[in-house]
C-alpha positions as CSV (number, residue, x, y, z in Angstrom):
1,M,96.8,107.2,110.0
2,G,97.8,110.7,108.9
3,E,100.8,112.8,108.0
4,V,102.9,115.3,109.8
5,E,105.3,117.8,108.2
6,L,107.6,119.4,110.7
7,D,109.9,122.2,109.6
8,L,112.7,122.9,112.1
9,R,114.9,125.0,109.7
10,G,113.9,128.3,111.4
11,A,114.3,126.9,115.0
12,W,117.3,127.9,117.2
13,P,117.9,125.2,119.7
14,A,118.9,126.0,123.3
15,T,121.5,123.2,123.2
16,D,123.7,121.6,120.6
17,T,121.7,118.3,120.8
18,V,118.0,118.1,120.0
19,I,116.0,115.0,120.5
20,L,112.8,114.4,118.5
21,D,110.6,111.6,119.8
22,V,108.3,110.1,117.2
23,L,105.5,107.6,117.1
24,V,104.1,106.9,113.6
25,W,101.3,104.3,113.2
26,W,100.1,103.7,109.7
27,G,101.1,107.2,108.6
28,A,104.0,109.4,107.6
29,S,106.3,112.0,109.1
30,S,108.4,114.5,107.2
31,S,111.0,116.6,109.1
32,R,113.3,119.3,107.8
33,C,116.3,120.4,109.8
34,R,118.9,123.2,109.5
35,P,121.5,122.6,106.8
36,T,124.3,123.0,109.4
37,G,123.1,120.1,111.5
38,R,123.8,116.4,111.8
39,V,121.1,113.9,112.0
40,T,121.1,110.5,113.7
41,S,118.2,108.0,113.5
42,E,117.4,105.8,116.5
43,V,114.0,104.8,115.2
44,V,112.7,101.2,115.3
45,P,110.8,100.4,112.1
46,I,108.3,97.6,112.0
47,M,107.1,97.1,108.4
48,A,108.1,100.7,107.9
49,G,110.7,102.8,106.1
50,I,113.1,105.5,107.2
51,E,114.7,107.8,104.6
52,D,117.5,110.1,105.6
53,K,118.0,112.8,102.8
54,T,120.3,115.0,104.8
55,K,123.7,115.9,103.5
56,V,126.7,114.8,105.7
57,Q,128.1,117.7,107.7
58,V,131.6,117.2,108.9
59,D,131.7,120.3,111.0
60,A,128.0,120.2,112.2
61,K,127.2,122.6,115.0
62,T,123.9,121.0,116.0
63,H,122.9,117.3,116.3
64,L,119.3,116.2,115.8
65,I,118.5,112.7,117.2
66,V,115.3,111.2,115.9
67,R,114.1,108.3,118.0
68,G,110.9,106.3,118.5
69,L,108.7,103.8,116.7
70,V,107.3,103.6,113.2
71,V,104.7,100.9,112.4
72,M,103.6,100.4,108.8
73,G,104.5,104.0,107.9
74,G,107.4,106.1,107.0
75,I,109.7,108.8,108.2
76,E,111.7,111.2,106.0
77,V,114.4,113.6,107.4
78,A,116.0,116.2,105.1
79,N,117.7,119.5,105.2
């Protein structure tokens, strides 16, 4: 029943694939990733919304996988 804003734009991952596990229950989560990355959503929404505002990167160097559960809330991923 709150909100989380996560800014990963300044992070340098140790591997090319980063997994972000989320659990949102009656709240919201906003994540920002590097503009050179690709994002894949594996989130299960239950009466919830997922918004992917990232731009498609054909030659993406990093891959962010967002997975988890969202119940009556929302997730936004952008770069």
